[in-house]
N, C-alpha and C positions, 0 to 999 in steps of 0.2 A: 504494500500500500504506500502510495506517495502523496503526501500533503504538500501543496505549494502555497506559500503565503506572499501576497503582493503587499509590500510595505514592512518596514522593520521598526515601527514605532511601538509604543507600550502595548497597544491592543494585540498587534500581530505577534510580538515576541512572547507576551504572556500566554496567548493561546497555544503557540508552538511548544512552550515548555510544559503546559498542562498535558498536551497530547503525548509528549515524550515520556512523561511520568507513567502514563497508562499503556503506552505501546513502545517499548524499547526497540522493537524490530522495524518500526515504520521508517521510511525515508522521509525527511522533512527538509524543505528548501525555502529559505527566506530571500526575497528578491527586492532590491531597492536600487534605484539609480542615483539617489542622493548620497548614500554612504554605505560602506561595507558593513560597519558595525552599528548596532543600536546605541543611541546616545540620548541624553536628556534635553529635550527641546526647551524647557524653561531656563536652561543655563546659558542661552545665547547672549543675553546682556552681560553676564558676568565674564564671559570670554572676551567680549569687546572691551570691557572696562578694565581688563587685566587682572581680575580677581581669580580666574580659573584658566587652565589650559584646556584645549580640546580633549586631551587624554583624560582629564579629570571629569569630563561629562559622561564618560562611558561607565554604566553601572557594573559591567562585567569585564574581566580581563580578556584580552584577545584569545587566549587559549581556551576560554570557557566554551566557545562554540564547537571546537573540535572535541572537547571532552563530552559534550552533550550530543555529539554527532548531528549537529545542525549545519547544513550546507548554506553558505552565504554567496549569493550571486549579485554582483554589482552591474546592474543594467536596468534600463527603463522598459517596462512592459508597454508594448504598442498595440496589442490586440489580444482579445480573449475569444477563443473558439470553443464554445461550450459543447458542441456536437462532437468534435474530435478531441476534446479535453486537452487543448494545447494553449500555450502562451507564446505569442510572438514577441521577440525582444528587439530593441533598436540595434543590437549587435549580437552575434553569436547564434547558435542553433536554437530552435524553439524548445520549450520545456513542456513535457507531457505531465499530466497529473491525474490522480484518482479522486482527490478531494481538493477544493480550492477555497482559501480564505482571502477575501478582499479587505485589506486594512490600509487603504490609501490616504486616510487622514483628510485634512482640510487644505484649502488654498485661499489666499487673500482675495477679498472682493475687489472687483473693478467695475465701475459704472459707466464706462464709455466716455470718460472725460477727454476732451481734446488735449493732446499732448501727453497722455498717460504712458505712452511707450517711449518717451524721450529718455536718453541716457541721464542718469541721476535721479530717476523716478523709480521707486521700488517699494516692496513690502518688507516685512521682517517675519519670516516663518521658518526658514530652513538654513542649512549650512551655506547654500549658494547665496542666499540673501546676506548672510554675515560677511562672506567674502566680498560681495558687491559693495556692501556698506563701507567696509574698510577702504576700498578703492575710492568710493565716492566722496568720503569726507576728507581726503588728502588735501584738496584745495577748496574746502567749503568754509564759508564765513557765516552764512545764514541758511537755515533750513525751515521748511514748513511741513507740519504733520497734519494729515487730514483724517479725522475720525477719533472719537473720544473714548475708546475702549481700553482694555488692559495692555494690548500690544502698543497702542499709541503712547501711553504714559511711560512704558518701558523704553521705547525709542526716544522719547523726549529726554529722559534721564541719561541715556547713553550719549546722545549728541551734546547735551548740556555739559556732561563730564569732560568733553573735549574743548570746551570754551566756545562752542558754536551757539550763536543766537537762534533760539527756537521759537517759532510762532505756531501755536497749537489751535487748529480750527475745529470747533465742535458745533454741530448744528443745533443741538439741544440748548435750552436756556440755562442748564447747569451740567457740570461734568458727570457723566455716567448716570444721569438721572433716571434712565429707564430701568436701572438695577438698584441703585441706592435710594433710600428715603431722603427727604429734603435736608435733614440735619447733616448727615454724613456727606452728601454731595456738596453742600455749601462749604463744609470744612475743607474738602479737597480743592475746591476753587481757590480758597485762601492759601492753602499750602502750596499749590502749583505756582501761583503768582508770587508768593513770598520767596520761592526758590529762584526767581528771575526768569521764569518761562512766561512768554507772552500768550496767555490764554484768551482766545477770542470766542466768546459764546454766541450762539445764534448766528453763526457764520458758516456759509457753505462754499465749497469750491465750484467755480464756473469753468475754468480752463487752466492749462499749464502752458507757459510760453517757451518757445525755442529761443535760445540765446544766439542763434545764427549758425551754430556748429553741430546741431543735433542734440544738444544738451539743454537741460532746463535752465532758464534764466530768471523766471518769475512765475508767480501764479496770479490769477485774477479771481476775486470772490464774486458771488452773485450780486453783492452790493456795488460792484464796480471798482473795488479797491485793488490796486496792484501791489504785490509784495515781492520784493526781490529775494531770490534764494538760489542756491546751487544744488540743493538736495530736496526732494519731496518724498516724504514717507506716506504711503497709502495704507492706512490702518483702520479702514472702515469695516471691520469685521471679517469673518471667514465663512466659507461655504464648503460643503462636502466636495471632495475631489472626485469627480465622476468622469474625468477625461477619457480613461481607457474603458470604462464600463458602458458609456453611452453608445459605443459602436457594437456592443454585444447584444445578446438576446435577454440579458438579465434586466428585470423590471426595475425602474428607478422612478423616484418622485423628486423631492428636494435632495434626497440621498439615495443610497442603495436600499430598496425596500426589503425589510426582513421581518420575520415574526419574533416572538419573544425568546426564541431559541437561536436566533440569528441565522435562520435558513432563508435563502433568497427564493425567488420564483423558479429557479433551476435546481434540480436535484444535485446534491454533492457540492453545491456552491454556497458559501456562507459570507457574511460581511459583519464587521464589528468596528467599534471606535468612532471617530469623528465622521466617517463617510457613511455610516449606517443610519437609516431612518426606520425606527421601530414602529410597526403598525399598532395603532391604538385599538382598544376595544370599541364596540359600536358607540358612536357619539363622542368618542374621545380623540383628541388631536394626536397625530403621530408625533413621536419624540425623536429629536436629534440632540444628543448630549456630547458636548465638545469641551470636556474637562479631563485633565490627566487621570484623576482617580476613577471616573466613570469608564474611561477607556480601559483601565486595568481590570475593573470589575466585569466589563463586557468580555474582555479577553479570557477571563477565567471561565465564564459560562460557555462561550463559543468553543473554547478548547475542549471542555468536557463533552459538549454535544458532538463535536467532530469525532471525539474518541469513542463515542457510542453510548454515553450516559444520557439519561432523561433529565434535562435541566431546563428551567425557565428563568429568565432574567426578571428580577423584581427590583424596581427602583427603590433604593433605600432613602434614608434621610439625606436631604440636600446639604452639601458642604462645599465651600470654596474658600480659597485664601489667595491673597495677593499682597503686593507691596507697592504703595504709591509714594515714590521718593523715599522718605524715611518713615512713612506711616504704614505700619502693618495692618492688615485687614483679614478678619475671619468672619464667615457667616455660616450659620447652622439653621436648618429647618426652613420655615416659611416666614419671609420678611418682605416688606414693601408691597403688600397686596392691599387693595382697598376692599375689604370684606366685612360685611356687617357682623358685629359681635366681637371683632378683634380689637384689642387695645394695645397701644404702644407706650412703653416707658422709655424715656431717653434722657441720658445724662451725658454732659460734655464737660471736660476739664477746662478751667479758665485759660489754659495755654492754647486751646483750640486745636490740639493734636491728639487728644484721647477722647474716646466716647464709648458708651455701652448702650445698646438698645435691647429691650426684652419685649417680645410680642406674646400676648397671652389672650386666652378666652376664659370663660367661667370654668371650663373643664381643665385648664392648666396651661403651661407655657408651650408655645409652638415654634418659637424662633428667637435667635440671638444674632446681633451684629456687634463686633468688637473692633474698635479702631485704636491703633497705637498701643494696644495691650496684647497679651497672649493668654488665651484660655485653653484649658486642657480639652482636647477633642473627646476623650472617653467620658469626661464628666458631663459635657454639654449633651453628648449623644444619649447618655443614660437618663438625664433629666427630660429630654424630649420624648424618648421612648416610653417613659413612665408617666408622661403628662403631669409632672409634679406641679404644685401650686407656685405662684410667684413668691409667696412668703417662704416656701421651702428653699427656693433659689437664694433669696436674700439672706436667709440665715446661714447659708453655706457658700457664700461667694468666695471665701478663702480657698475652698476645695478646687475651684476652677483656675486659680492663679498658676500659670505655668512656670514663671521665673521669679519666685518671691525674693531671691537674693540679688537679682540683677535689675529688677524693675521696682519703681515706687509702688507703695501699697495704697490703693484707692478704694478699697471695699467699704470703709466707713462712710466716705463721701457718697458713693453710689447708693448704698443702702439708705442713707438719710434722705437723699433726693427722691428716690423711688417711693419711699414710704409717705413723703409729703404728697407726691402725685397721686398715690393710691387713696390717701385720705381725702384729697380734694375731689376725686372721682366719686367716692362713696357719698360725700356730702351733696354733690350735684345730683346724684341719682336718688337721694332720699326726699 
């Protein structure tokens, strides 16, 4: 039996290792045109800023793959023939397979802006983007970043660290306001500007101008403003990478359509990770999950199913973490929804760089946001799974503190502020 995996990201590698555990005799091949070895994509900015080397981004030693008898092929897949069960490569002989896992990940969005293909215009998603950025910043004095997501703020910090003036175009009225509640979003507006980054809210890109040599020289906004720059970062989100799948017989929507066991419309073909679109139950929206830890979880289930186990993917408690310049962020559960019956408690430190939000209902807590502090994942998860009361959380805030020796202690201030809010709510309701 031969399993071929297109992509060597966290979903594909996790699935391959699960299959290897259960089938020591199977042949397994991972194919990637980007890199020979699996590496950590969130580490891109740290390589650029000199905090890590590329070698440090690889979770496994190079000898690991031979020890696990996983074949690595450095090539781009250009075609999938599901009838003949073969993969066409951009170089070398086709690869035949008995089972196929598509784990092609995501790619940066482009929206047809004039000039988006000029030299000096790029996204930040893979190793090729990192190499391109290193070349592009060599003679860069000013840069413009388009799109206010996580990749955008990472790229802004990277360029700012090189002394490059960064203008950050965000079409929303506040940074990442589609994800963050008003308090946290407003905090980050202040933090970004305080660091010297030119944050332009409610500003959209109209076009990118050629400097006369085929490189970017400026951008024009929809308001008609011209901003000189030598680099443009396009960070307006990502979409499932379907380039090789669209020419095949495999059914796609926004992503590669799969059931909750990651089976596609074609027998013996599976998909997992950022490229997969999980079909929802009747009346439920299909799900695309593009976070590192969900990619790993999907890889576990997909690998078990490919190996012959009866497994179904169940979305667990939502979690994400990020770093906005020097402000760390963690979110657990359900936050920033406008749902009747939910109440928010919000505390912000006077320095404007630390905050805690607890979302709760009469049945218990359902979500946490933590800014500028670190809370323990296992504690937050246990509180949410047990639907404990707000008072239970307030009495045990110290249990959540991840770094009590390195961080200031703010539990007393948080507890006092939230009890005042709770008392005010009770008085208003009576």
